[in-house]
Jmol script that loads the backbone (N, CA, C; Angstrom):
load data "model"
ATOM      1  N   MET A   1      17.696 -20.502  10.076  1.00  0.00           N
ATOM      2  CA  MET A   1      17.390 -19.090  10.019  1.00  0.00           C
ATOM      3  C   MET A   1      18.182 -18.448   8.892  1.00  0.00           C
ATOM      4  N   ARG A   2      17.497 -17.727   8.032  1.00  0.00           N
ATOM      5  CA  ARG A   2      18.165 -17.027   6.937  1.00  0.00           C
ATOM      6  C   ARG A   2      18.683 -15.686   7.414  1.00  0.00           C
ATOM      7  N   LEU A   3      19.902 -15.371   7.035  1.00  0.00           N
ATOM      8  CA  LEU A   3      20.466 -14.063   7.362  1.00  0.00           C
ATOM      9  C   LEU A   3      19.930 -13.039   6.378  1.00  0.00           C
ATOM     10  N   PRO A   4      19.698 -11.817   6.841  1.00  0.00           N
ATOM     11  CA  PRO A   4      19.202 -10.792   5.921  1.00  0.00           C
ATOM     12  C   PRO A   4      20.261 -10.414   4.904  1.00  0.00           C
ATOM     13  N   ARG A   5      19.812 -10.106   3.713  1.00  0.00           N
ATOM     14  CA  ARG A   5      20.714  -9.629   2.674  1.00  0.00           C
ATOM     15  C   ARG A   5      20.905  -8.137   2.877  1.00  0.00           C
ATOM     16  N   THR A   6      22.123  -7.671   2.835  1.00  0.00           N
ATOM     17  CA  THR A   6      22.363  -6.243   3.021  1.00  0.00           C
ATOM     18  C   THR A   6      22.689  -5.599   1.683  1.00  0.00           C
ATOM     19  N   ILE A   7      22.177  -4.394   1.510  1.00  0.00           N
ATOM     20  CA  ILE A   7      22.441  -3.630   0.301  1.00  0.00           C
ATOM     21  C   ILE A   7      22.661  -2.175   0.687  1.00  0.00           C
ATOM     22  N   PRO A   8      23.557  -1.482  -0.013  1.00  0.00           N
ATOM     23  CA  PRO A   8      23.697  -0.055   0.269  1.00  0.00           C
ATOM     24  C   PRO A   8      22.488   0.692  -0.280  1.00  0.00           C
ATOM     25  N   VAL A   9      22.024   1.671   0.463  1.00  0.00           N
ATOM     26  CA  VAL A   9      20.833   2.428   0.083  1.00  0.00           C
ATOM     27  C   VAL A   9      21.107   3.902   0.294  1.00  0.00           C
ATOM     28  N   MET A  10      20.605   4.728  -0.608  1.00  0.00           N
ATOM     29  CA  MET A  10      20.701   6.173  -0.446  1.00  0.00           C
ATOM     30  C   MET A  10      19.389   6.657   0.144  1.00  0.00           C
ATOM     31  N   LEU A  11      19.462   7.327   1.288  1.00  0.00           N
ATOM     32  CA  LEU A  11      18.277   7.881   1.934  1.00  0.00           C
ATOM     33  C   LEU A  11      18.285   9.391   1.785  1.00  0.00           C
ATOM     34  N   LEU A  12      17.129   9.945   1.569  1.00  0.00           N
ATOM     35  CA  LEU A  12      16.962  11.393   1.560  1.00  0.00           C
ATOM     36  C   LEU A  12      15.965  11.705   2.657  1.00  0.00           C
ATOM     37  N   ALA A  13      16.439  12.264   3.753  1.00  0.00           N
ATOM     38  CA  ALA A  13      15.568  12.564   4.891  1.00  0.00           C
ATOM     39  C   ALA A  13      14.903  13.910   4.676  1.00  0.00           C
ATOM     40  N   LEU A  14      13.602  13.923   4.829  1.00  0.00           N
ATOM     41  CA  LEU A  14      12.827  15.143   4.652  1.00  0.00           C
ATOM     42  C   LEU A  14      12.326  15.589   6.010  1.00  0.00           C
ATOM     43  N   ALA A  15      12.850  16.646   6.530  1.00  0.00           N
ATOM     44  CA  ALA A  15      12.448  17.127   7.856  1.00  0.00           C
ATOM     45  C   ALA A  15      11.289  18.095   7.703  1.00  0.00           C
ATOM     46  N   GLY A  16      10.082  17.603   7.893  1.00  0.00           N
ATOM     47  CA  GLY A  16       8.889  18.441   7.773  1.00  0.00           C
ATOM     48  C   GLY A  16       8.760  19.016   6.379  1.00  0.00           C
ATOM     49  N   CYS A  17       8.315  20.245   6.285  1.00  0.00           N
ATOM     50  CA  CYS A  17       8.123  20.890   4.987  1.00  0.00           C
ATOM     51  C   CYS A  17       9.229  21.890   4.686  1.00  0.00           C
ATOM     52  N   SER A  18      10.239  21.940   5.505  1.00  0.00           N
ATOM     53  CA  SER A  18      11.311  22.913   5.296  1.00  0.00           C
ATOM     54  C   SER A  18      12.261  22.423   4.215  1.00  0.00           C
ATOM     55  N   ASP A  19      13.239  23.245   3.895  1.00  0.00           N
ATOM     56  CA  ASP A  19      14.257  22.870   2.922  1.00  0.00           C
ATOM     57  C   ASP A  19      15.383  22.077   3.566  1.00  0.00           C
ATOM     58  N   ASP A  20      15.204  21.636   4.788  1.00  0.00           N
ATOM     59  CA  ASP A  20      16.229  20.910   5.530  1.00  0.00           C
ATOM     60  C   ASP A  20      16.234  19.438   5.111  1.00  0.00           C
ATOM     61  N   THR A  21      16.862  19.153   3.967  1.00  0.00           N
ATOM     62  CA  THR A  21      16.966  17.772   3.511  1.00  0.00           C
ATOM     63  C   THR A  21      18.412  17.329   3.619  1.00  0.00           C
ATOM     64  N   ARG A  22      18.582  16.040   3.733  1.00  0.00           N
ATOM     65  CA  ARG A  22      19.914  15.490   3.922  1.00  0.00           C
ATOM     66  C   ARG A  22      20.030  14.189   3.157  1.00  0.00           C
ATOM     67  N   ARG A  23      21.141  13.959   2.505  1.00  0.00           N
ATOM     68  CA  ARG A  23      21.384  12.729   1.766  1.00  0.00           C
ATOM     69  C   ARG A  23      22.358  11.873   2.569  1.00  0.00           C
ATOM     70  N   MET A  24      22.018  10.590   2.743  1.00  0.00           N
ATOM     71  CA  MET A  24      22.869   9.664   3.490  1.00  0.00           C
ATOM     72  C   MET A  24      22.980   8.360   2.711  1.00  0.00           C
ATOM     73  N   THR A  25      24.138   7.744   2.729  1.00  0.00           N
ATOM     74  CA  THR A  25      24.293   6.403   2.189  1.00  0.00           C
ATOM     75  C   THR A  25      24.416   5.466   3.374  1.00  0.00           C
ATOM     76  N   VAL A  26      23.511   4.496   3.452  1.00  0.00           N
ATOM     77  CA  VAL A  26      23.478   3.570   4.583  1.00  0.00           C
ATOM     78  C   VAL A  26      23.340   2.147   4.065  1.00  0.00           C
ATOM     79  N   THR A  27      23.530   1.183   4.934  1.00  0.00           N
ATOM     80  CA  THR A  27      23.287  -0.214   4.612  1.00  0.00           C
ATOM     81  C   THR A  27      21.901  -0.579   5.101  1.00  0.00           C
ATOM     82  N   ALA A  28      21.109  -1.180   4.226  1.00  0.00           N
ATOM     83  CA  ALA A  28      19.744  -1.562   4.593  1.00  0.00           C
ATOM     84  C   ALA A  28      19.615  -3.078   4.633  1.00  0.00           C
ATOM     85  N   THR A  29      18.838  -3.554   5.568  1.00  0.00           N
ATOM     86  CA  THR A  29      18.469  -4.962   5.628  1.00  0.00           C
ATOM     87  C   THR A  29      16.952  -5.032   5.635  1.00  0.00           C
ATOM     88  N   ALA A  30      16.420  -6.184   5.363  1.00  0.00           N
ATOM     89  CA  ALA A  30      14.963  -6.335   5.336  1.00  0.00           C
ATOM     90  C   ALA A  30      14.547  -7.532   6.174  1.00  0.00           C
ATOM     91  N   TYR A  31      13.364  -7.434   6.722  1.00  0.00           N
ATOM     92  CA  TYR A  31      12.779  -8.559   7.454  1.00  0.00           C
ATOM     93  C   TYR A  31      11.273  -8.457   7.331  1.00  0.00           C
ATOM     94  N   THR A  32      10.597  -9.523   7.668  1.00  0.00           N
ATOM     95  CA  THR A  32       9.140  -9.500   7.683  1.00  0.00           C
ATOM     96  C   THR A  32       8.683  -9.527   9.131  1.00  0.00           C
ATOM     97  N   SER A  33       7.432  -9.229   9.336  1.00  0.00           N
ATOM     98  CA  SER A  33       6.917  -9.238  10.705  1.00  0.00           C
ATOM     99  C   SER A  33       6.108 -10.506  10.978  1.00  0.00           C
ATOM    100  N   SER A  34       6.542 -11.605  10.396  1.00  0.00           N
ATOM    101  CA  SER A  34       5.843 -12.865  10.662  1.00  0.00           C
ATOM    102  C   SER A  34       6.156 -13.317  12.092  1.00  0.00           C
ATOM    103  N   PRO A  35       5.223 -13.974  12.762  1.00  0.00           N
ATOM    104  CA  PRO A  35       5.448 -14.413  14.144  1.00  0.00           C
ATOM    105  C   PRO A  35       6.711 -15.260  14.318  1.00  0.00           C
ATOM    106  N   ARG A  36       7.117 -15.995  13.278  1.00  0.00           N
ATOM    107  CA  ARG A  36       8.354 -16.792  13.349  1.00  0.00           C
ATOM    108  C   ARG A  36       9.590 -15.927  13.553  1.00  0.00           C
ATOM    109  N   GLU A  37       9.550 -14.709  13.036  1.00  0.00           N
ATOM    110  CA  GLU A  37      10.733 -13.849  13.043  1.00  0.00           C
ATOM    111  C   GLU A  37      10.683 -12.755  14.102  1.00  0.00           C
ATOM    112  N   THR A  38       9.622 -12.728  14.896  1.00  0.00           N
ATOM    113  CA  THR A  38       9.477 -11.653  15.877  1.00  0.00           C
ATOM    114  C   THR A  38       9.008 -12.214  17.208  1.00  0.00           C
ATOM    115  N   ASP A  39       8.577 -11.331  18.079  1.00  0.00           N
ATOM    116  CA  ASP A  39       8.050 -11.764  19.374  1.00  0.00           C
ATOM    117  C   ASP A  39       6.541 -11.981  19.273  1.00  0.00           C
ATOM    118  N   ALA A  40       5.864 -11.929  20.389  1.00  0.00           N
ATOM    119  CA  ALA A  40       4.422 -12.217  20.432  1.00  0.00           C
ATOM    120  C   ALA A  40       3.558 -11.127  19.796  1.00  0.00           C
ATOM    121  N   SER A  41       4.125  -9.967  19.508  1.00  0.00           N
ATOM    122  CA  SER A  41       3.338  -8.886  18.893  1.00  0.00           C
ATOM    123  C   SER A  41       4.038  -8.400  17.623  1.00  0.00           C
ATOM    124  N   PRO A  42       3.984  -9.199  16.555  1.00  0.00           N
ATOM    125  CA  PRO A  42       4.741  -8.870  15.347  1.00  0.00           C
ATOM    126  C   PRO A  42       4.286  -7.609  14.629  1.00  0.00           C
ATOM    127  N   ASP A  43       3.094  -7.105  14.953  1.00  0.00           N
ATOM    128  CA  ASP A  43       2.604  -5.911  14.258  1.00  0.00           C
ATOM    129  C   ASP A  43       2.894  -4.615  15.003  1.00  0.00           C
ATOM    130  N   VAL A  44       3.666  -4.681  16.083  1.00  0.00           N
ATOM    131  CA  VAL A  44       4.010  -3.475  16.840  1.00  0.00           C
ATOM    132  C   VAL A  44       5.493  -3.169  16.628  1.00  0.00           C
ATOM    133  N   ALA A  45       5.772  -1.974  16.103  1.00  0.00           N
ATOM    134  CA  ALA A  45       7.149  -1.556  15.848  1.00  0.00           C
ATOM    135  C   ALA A  45       7.809  -1.066  17.135  1.00  0.00           C
ATOM    136  N   ALA A  46       9.102  -0.827  17.072  1.00  0.00           N
ATOM    137  CA  ALA A  46       9.860  -0.398  18.256  1.00  0.00           C
ATOM    138  C   ALA A  46       9.324   0.892  18.867  1.00  0.00           C
ATOM    139  N   TRP A  47       8.795   1.809  18.053  1.00  0.00           N
ATOM    140  CA  TRP A  47       8.243   3.067  18.558  1.00  0.00           C
ATOM    141  C   TRP A  47       6.839   2.884  19.107  1.00  0.00           C
ATOM    142  N   GLY A  48       6.258   1.686  18.928  1.00  0.00           N
ATOM    143  CA  GLY A  48       4.905   1.442  19.398  1.00  0.00           C
ATOM    144  C   GLY A  48       3.846   1.588  18.319  1.00  0.00           C
ATOM    145  N   ASP A  49       4.255   1.940  17.105  1.00  0.00           N
ATOM    146  CA  ASP A  49       3.311   2.055  15.985  1.00  0.00           C
ATOM    147  C   ASP A  49       2.785   0.666  15.613  1.00  0.00           C
ATOM    148  N   ARG A  50       1.528   0.590  15.219  1.00  0.00           N
ATOM    149  CA  ARG A  50       0.948  -0.665  14.716  1.00  0.00           C
ATOM    150  C   ARG A  50       1.195  -0.747  13.215  1.00  0.00           C
ATOM    151  N   LEU A  51       1.863  -1.792  12.789  1.00  0.00           N
ATOM    152  CA  LEU A  51       2.143  -1.987  11.372  1.00  0.00           C
ATOM    153  C   LEU A  51       0.998  -2.744  10.722  1.00  0.00           C
ATOM    154  N   LYS A  52       0.655  -2.329   9.497  1.00  0.00           N
ATOM    155  CA  LYS A  52      -0.417  -2.971   8.740  1.00  0.00           C
ATOM    156  C   LYS A  52       0.122  -3.344   7.367  1.00  0.00           C
ATOM    157  N   PRO A  53      -0.406  -4.406   6.758  1.00  0.00           N
ATOM    158  CA  PRO A  53       0.047  -4.778   5.413  1.00  0.00           C
ATOM    159  C   PRO A  53      -0.060  -3.592   4.457  1.00  0.00           C
ATOM    160  N   GLY A  54       0.985  -3.406   3.660  1.00  0.00           N
ATOM    161  CA  GLY A  54       1.000  -2.327   2.684  1.00  0.00           C
ATOM    162  C   GLY A  54       1.566  -1.014   3.192  1.00  0.00           C
ATOM    163  N   MET A  55       1.799  -0.904   4.498  1.00  0.00           N
ATOM    164  CA  MET A  55       2.377   0.336   5.040  1.00  0.00           C
ATOM    165  C   MET A  55       3.799   0.508   4.539  1.00  0.00           C
ATOM    166  N   ARG A  56       4.196   1.750   4.375  1.00  0.00           N
ATOM    167  CA  ARG A  56       5.585   2.057   4.048  1.00  0.00           C
ATOM    168  C   ARG A  56       6.259   2.474   5.340  1.00  0.00           C
ATOM    169  N   ALA A  57       7.034   1.578   5.891  1.00  0.00           N
ATOM    170  CA  ALA A  57       7.693   1.852   7.168  1.00  0.00           C
ATOM    171  C   ALA A  57       9.118   1.336   7.114  1.00  0.00           C
ATOM    172  N   ILE A  58      10.002   2.037   7.797  1.00  0.00           N
ATOM    173  CA  ILE A  58      11.383   1.571   7.917  1.00  0.00           C
ATOM    174  C   ILE A  58      11.770   1.589   9.384  1.00  0.00           C
ATOM    175  N   ALA A  59      12.663   0.697   9.736  1.00  0.00           N
ATOM    176  CA  ALA A  59      13.257   0.702  11.068  1.00  0.00           C
ATOM    177  C   ALA A  59      14.597   1.425  10.951  1.00  0.00           C
ATOM    178  N   VAL A  60      14.947   2.171  11.955  1.00  0.00           N
ATOM    179  CA  VAL A  60      16.170   2.969  11.919  1.00  0.00           C
ATOM    180  C   VAL A  60      17.035   2.610  13.115  1.00  0.00           C
ATOM    181  N   SER A  61      18.321   2.390  12.872  1.00  0.00           N
ATOM    182  CA  SER A  61      19.242   2.051  13.959  1.00  0.00           C
ATOM    183  C   SER A  61      19.524   3.276  14.831  1.00  0.00           C
ATOM    184  N   ARG A  62      20.007   3.028  16.017  1.00  0.00           N
ATOM    185  CA  ARG A  62      20.253   4.121  16.982  1.00  0.00           C
ATOM    186  C   ARG A  62      21.241   5.159  16.455  1.00  0.00           C
ATOM    187  N   ASP A  63      22.244   4.704  15.698  1.00  0.00           N
ATOM    188  CA  ASP A  63      23.212   5.675  15.177  1.00  0.00           C
ATOM    189  C   ASP A  63      22.549   6.634  14.186  1.00  0.00           C
ATOM    190  N   LEU A  64      21.565   6.159  13.424  1.00  0.00           N
ATOM    191  CA  LEU A  64      20.861   7.053  12.496  1.00  0.00           C
ATOM    192  C   LEU A  64      19.878   7.956  13.224  1.00  0.00           C
ATOM    193  N   ILE A  65      19.340   7.502  14.337  1.00  0.00           N
ATOM    194  CA  ILE A  65      18.494   8.375  15.162  1.00  0.00           C
ATOM    195  C   ILE A  65      19.330   9.547  15.660  1.00  0.00           C
ATOM    196  N   ARG A  66      20.554   9.267  16.091  1.00  0.00           N
ATOM    197  CA  ARG A  66      21.455  10.342  16.544  1.00  0.00           C
ATOM    198  C   ARG A  66      21.798  11.303  15.405  1.00  0.00           C
ATOM    199  N   GLU A  67      21.730  10.818  14.165  1.00  0.00           N
ATOM    200  CA  GLU A  67      21.998  11.668  12.998  1.00  0.00           C
ATOM    201  C   GLU A  67      20.775  12.475  12.572  1.00  0.00           C
ATOM    202  N   GLY A  68      19.644  12.300  13.260  1.00  0.00           N
ATOM    203  CA  GLY A  68      18.463  13.101  12.962  1.00  0.00           C
ATOM    204  C   GLY A  68      17.285  12.347  12.380  1.00  0.00           C
ATOM    205  N   LEU A  69      17.431  11.059  12.122  1.00  0.00           N
ATOM    206  CA  LEU A  69      16.307  10.275  11.589  1.00  0.00           C
ATOM    207  C   LEU A  69      15.431   9.806  12.742  1.00  0.00           C
ATOM    208  N   GLU A  70      14.717  10.750  13.319  1.00  0.00           N
ATOM    209  CA  GLU A  70      13.879  10.461  14.479  1.00  0.00           C
ATOM    210  C   GLU A  70      12.515   9.948  14.045  1.00  0.00           C
ATOM    211  N   HIS A  71      11.731   9.499  14.991  1.00  0.00           N
ATOM    212  CA  HIS A  71      10.384   8.994  14.725  1.00  0.00           C
ATOM    213  C   HIS A  71       9.573  10.037  13.963  1.00  0.00           C
ATOM    214  N   GLY A  72       8.947   9.625  12.887  1.00  0.00           N
ATOM    215  CA  GLY A  72       8.114  10.532  12.104  1.00  0.00           C
ATOM    216  C   GLY A  72       8.838  11.253  10.981  1.00  0.00           C
ATOM    217  N   THR A  73      10.159  11.123  10.890  1.00  0.00           N
ATOM    218  CA  THR A  73      10.893  11.757   9.802  1.00  0.00           C
ATOM    219  C   THR A  73      10.544  11.055   8.499  1.00  0.00           C
ATOM    220  N   GLU A  74      10.142  11.809   7.491  1.00  0.00           N
ATOM    221  CA  GLU A  74       9.856  11.213   6.193  1.00  0.00           C
ATOM    222  C   GLU A  74      11.159  10.968   5.457  1.00  0.00           C
ATOM    223  N   VAL A  75      11.247   9.807   4.815  1.00  0.00           N
ATOM    224  CA  VAL A  75      12.469   9.396   4.134  1.00  0.00           C
ATOM    225  C   VAL A  75      12.130   8.938   2.724  1.00  0.00           C
ATOM    226  N   ARG A  76      12.937   9.345   1.765  1.00  0.00           N
ATOM    227  CA  ARG A  76      12.863   8.810   0.404  1.00  0.00           C
ATOM    228  C   ARG A  76      14.038   7.861   0.232  1.00  0.00           C
ATOM    229  N   ILE A  77      13.783   6.741  -0.421  1.00  0.00           N
ATOM    230  CA  ILE A  77      14.829   5.754  -0.676  1.00  0.00           C
ATOM    231  C   ILE A  77      15.069   5.715  -2.175  1.00  0.00           C
ATOM    232  N   GLU A  78      16.309   5.977  -2.557  1.00  0.00           N
ATOM    233  CA  GLU A  78      16.658   6.025  -3.972  1.00  0.00           C
ATOM    234  C   GLU A  78      16.280   4.710  -4.645  1.00  0.00           C
ATOM    235  N   GLY A  79      15.559   4.808  -5.760  1.00  0.00           N
ATOM    236  CA  GLY A  79      15.150   3.624  -6.502  1.00  0.00           C
ATOM    237  C   GLY A  79      13.766   3.111  -6.137  1.00  0.00           C
ATOM    238  N   LEU A  80      13.166   3.639  -5.071  1.00  0.00           N
ATOM    239  CA  LEU A  80      11.812   3.256  -4.669  1.00  0.00           C
ATOM    240  C   LEU A  80      10.912   4.478  -4.736  1.00  0.00           C
ATOM    241  N   GLU A  81       9.651   4.259  -5.058  1.00  0.00           N
ATOM    242  CA  GLU A  81       8.701   5.368  -5.145  1.00  0.00           C
ATOM    243  C   GLU A  81       8.158   5.737  -3.775  1.00  0.00           C
ATOM    244  N   GLY A  82       7.784   6.983  -3.622  1.00  0.00           N
ATOM    245  CA  GLY A  82       7.106   7.439  -2.414  1.00  0.00           C
ATOM    246  C   GLY A  82       8.038   7.722  -1.255  1.00  0.00           C
ATOM    247  N   THR A  83       7.421   8.018  -0.125  1.00  0.00           N
ATOM    248  CA  THR A  83       8.170   8.281   1.101  1.00  0.00           C
ATOM    249  C   THR A  83       7.838   7.222   2.131  1.00  0.00           C
ATOM    250  N   TYR A  84       8.722   7.057   3.070  1.00  0.00           N
ATOM    251  CA  TYR A  84       8.578   6.064   4.136  1.00  0.00           C
ATOM    252  C   TYR A  84       8.624   6.762   5.471  1.00  0.00           C
TER     253      TYR A  84
END
end "model"
wireframe off; spacefill off
backbone 0.3
color backbone group
């Protein structure tokens, strides 16, 4: 089993359409949703969303949920295009 590579990432959380934005520096890891690396339903995320190839989705740890990165919060990742 390969361990995930960790990298520091700057997140910009966008709360709806308001001016309530927040900058956070966090550690990010990556994984794929292949059946080898997950359970029997690799396309279902922790919130119950169905993941599809090409989707921009991130998983968020519980400590970041407590910081306001709740389900549906749009996030920009420094160095990557678009929102997640």
